N, C-alpha and C positions, 0 to 999 in steps of 0.2 A: 728230674723230679719237678712237680709243679711248685711254683712260688709266686706269691702276690707281690708285685714289684712296682715301685714308684719311680718314674723318670724325674730326676731332681732338677732338670732344666725346664721341661714342658709341663710337669705335674700330671702326665698321663699315667693312669693306674690300670694294671691288667695282670691276670694270672698268666705266667709264662713257664715254659719248660727250660730248666737250667741244669747244669751238671750237679750231681750230688757232691758237696764239698768234702774234702779230706781233712781230718784233724791234724794240726801241726803240734809242735811241742807244747805241753801243758794244756792241750785241748781235748775235748771229746766230741763225738758226733751223737746227737740226741735224736731219736725217732719221735717226732712231735705227735702227741695224742690229742692235744687241745690247745687253742690259743685265743685269748680274749680280744675283743674289739673295743678299743678305748676311744673316747672323744678326742684325745690328742692325735690318734691315728687319722681320724677324720680331718683334723685341722692341718696335719701335714699334707694330706691330699688336696684340700681346698686352698692351701697356701697361707692360711692364717698363721701357722707356725712354719718357720723356715728351718731347714736342716743346716746345722753348723758343724764345722770341723769334719767334713766328709766331702772328698773330692771325687768320689765314685760317680759314674753317670746314672746308675740306678741303685735302688735300695730295696731290700726285702723288709717290709714293715713287721711290727708285732713285738711287744715287750712283755706280754703276759703269756708265758709258755710253760707247758707241762708235758712230760713224756718219759721215755726210758733211754738209758745210756745204751748206745748201739755199737760204737767203735771207740777204742781208746787210742789217743796219740801217745807220743813219747813223753817221758817225765811225769806221767800222771801217777799220783800216789796209789798204793795198793788198796786203800780204803774205797776207791772208786771202782766199781765193777760193772761189767756188761749186764744189762737187764735191770739195773737199779732204777726205781721210780723216783723221779726228781721234778722239781720246778726250777726255773732259771731266774736268778736275780735280774731285775730289770736293767741293770747296768753293771759296770765293772770299773775298777780303778785303772788309771792310765799306766801305772807301773813305772813311770819315768820322772815324775815331778819330785821336788825336794821332800815333800811329806811322804810320798810313797816309799822313797828310799829309806826314810826313817820309820816306816811302818805306822804312819799316822793317817788320818782321813785325807783322801786325795783332794788336791786342789782343782783338778780338771777331770772329774769323772766322766766316763763315756756311757751313753745310753743305748741299749739294745734297740734295734729298729730305727735308730736315728744316726748314730755315729758308726755303726756297723750293722750287718744284716741281722734281722730279727727272726721271729719264729712263725711267720705266716708262710709256712712251707712244710714239705713232708719231713725234711730233716733240717736241723739247725746246729751250728757250731757253738760251743760254749767253753770258756776257760774253766778248768776244773774247780777253781775256787769260787765260781758263781753258781755251783750246783747246790741245791738244798734238798736232801732226802725227804720224802713224804711217806706217811704211814699207809699201809696197804688198804685200810678202810676208806681213805679219802679219794673220792672220784677225781679223775684227771681234770674234768671241766671245772669243778669247784676249786681245785688246787691251782689251776692256771691263773685265776683272777686274783689270787692273794697278792702277788707283786703288783702294786699300784692301786687297783680298785679297792683293796682292803688295807694294804700297808700305808698308803698315802694318808687316808683319814686317821689311821691308827697313830702315825707319827705326828700328825697335826694336833691330835687330841692329847697325846701323852708327852711328847717332847717339846713341841713349839708352845702349846697352850699350858700344859701341865694341869689339866682339869682334875679336880679332886672330888670325892664323893660328896653329894648334897649340894654341889655348885650347879647353878642353872646354865643351860646352854641352848642356843637357837641354831638351827641348821637351815640355811637357805639353799634350795636346789636338791631335790630328793631323787637324783639320778644314780649313775653307777657308783660315785664316791659318796654322795650324801646319804644314800640309803644305808651304806655300811657305817657311816659316821653315827647315825642314830643307833644302830645295833651295838656299836662299840661304846658309845656314851652310856647306854643302858647297862652294859657289862661292868663298867667301872663305877656305876652308882650315881651318875649325874642326875640332878632333879631340880626343877622339872626340865624335861626335854621338849622343846617346841620346834616342830618342823614347819617349814614355810615353802609352799610351791603353788603355782597357779593351776596345776592339773589335779582334778579330784582323784584320779587314780593314783597319782604320786602321794597325795595326802593320805589316802587309805593305806597305801603301802607303808608309809611312815608309821602309822599307828600299829600296823601288824609287826613292824620291826622293833617297836618298843617306845615310840614317842608318847608323851603324855597329852600333847595337844598338837593338832595339825591345822594350820591357818592358811587361808588364801591371802596373798600379799595385798590384794585389792579390797579386802574386807574393811569397810569404813570404821569398824570398831577395833581394828588391828592393835593399835597402841594400848587401848584400855584392856584388851584381853591379855596382852603380854604382861601388863602391870598386875592385873588380877592374879594371873597364874604364878607370878613371882613375889606375891605379897607386897606389891608396890615398889619393889627394889629395882626392877629391871634385870637384864641378863648379866651374868658374870662373863659369859663368852658368847660371841656370835660368829659362826663359821660361814663364810661365803664360798660355796661350791659352784656358784653360777658365773662369777666373773663379770657381773653386769653393774654399771654405775648406780642404777636405781636400787639395786639390792644393797649395795654398800651404804647408801644413805639411810635406807630403812633399818638396816642392821645397826648402824651407829646410833640411830634414834631410839633403839630398843635397849641399849646398854645402860647398866647402872653405874654407880660410882666405882671408879677403878676398873671398869669392864674392858674387855679386849675384843677387838675385831680381828679375826684370823682369816687372811686371804689365801685360799687354797685354789680356787678357780683362776686359771691364768687369763690375763687380759693385757693387751697392749695399750700404750698411751699413758698419760699422766694420771695420778691418783689425786682426787680432790675431796675435800670435806666442806660441806656447806657451812658448818658452825665450828670453825677452828678454835675460837675462844672458848666455847662451851666444852669442846673436847679436852682442852687443857685444864680448864677449871675443875672438871670432873675427874681429872687424873686418868683419863682413858688411854688405851694403848692400841697401836696398830702393829700387827704381827704378820710378816710374810712367811709363807710356807711353800716348800717344793719337795715332792717325792718322799723317800724313806731311806733307811739304812738297811744293810744286810741283817743286822740284829733284829730289826722290826719284823722282817719277813720270817726269820727263824722263830721269833716269839709267837707269831700268829700260827705257824705250823704246829708249834707245841700246844697252843690252846685248842686247835682242832684235834690233836692227838688225844687230849683229855676231854674231848666232847664239850668244851666250853663254848665253842662257836660252830655254827653250821651254815653253809652257804648254798644249800640246795635251792632255796627260794630266790637266790640271786641270779640263777641261770634262766634267762628269758627265752632262749632258743638256741638251737644248734644249726649251723649253716655249713654246707660243704665248702672246703677251701676253694674249689673251682668257682664258687659263687660268691667270692669275697666282696665283689663290687655291690652285690645285692645287700650284703650285711652292712656295708658302709652306708648305702642309701637308706636302709631301715633305721640306722642310728641317726642319720642326718634329718630325717623326716619324723623321727620318734614314733615310727610305726609300732603300735602295740605298747608304747611307752616302756622300752626295755631298760632293765638294770644292767645286764651284761649279755651280749650275744657272744657265742663261742664258735670259732671256726674248727672244723674237724677235717683233717687231711684225708 
């Protein structure tokens, strides 16, 4: 079968022919119907992110995966059936640490397409407890992007920040995650929602997804426009999806009393604040965020089942799996300013 593989030593990336894997105990083989292309996949390929806890020479990328159950391994419960439409959680518990043994949140969770082979392939292995059934009306391409592209901002907004209705929120970086953050903030009743991006197309997209105001970060009246929109109070929450130092400084400068900066975009190196004293005097907070939980993904599937969310406008294009390198290039160069590109085997 074809699979898009990354050499973990040389960082060479190519679609190769590999054997179709066979499911072991507690596993199923999933026929992949769609797989999202994420910025973190790009960063694995360019070396910005390094693979950890994986000593295999090559890795199949892809942590946003949807498809149908094709083959059952042993010890799979009868509720899992061949032909069932599913998405795959973006990771799984290790099953070995002290907390896993006690059925608590895992200490050392594993990520699909990082610690083990992902879904940029015709078939993918999945442990049966990482399958999430999806409704028949939900297209595979829209379903595939729920783990990460939607669930990460969902968890950042609900769990890490705890945004409540009528609280103000700014979103920096209206890409694959930021666009969904705007949509989700609108769903829970945040107001006003201010989107920030240097690209006019991204700002237009933010308004279409539910932002009340979309600003260019280089706007000379940026601060005054934020204050006007928030009644002079500043933002309750500022979400950094860009992972850029200049964004953090502007976002902190937009916060009100007791406001919080939520770091979602991954960035290496130290975190600095230009006005540490002011940050403390105003009682502001810095919140780190990474990923989501299985419960977040399940909740989002439930919201789509009741038609509270629709991701049709999130799919910027479909690319054949054999042309995965082109999809990575398009994301790297922001060709067409994509929200999410989806690989189709």
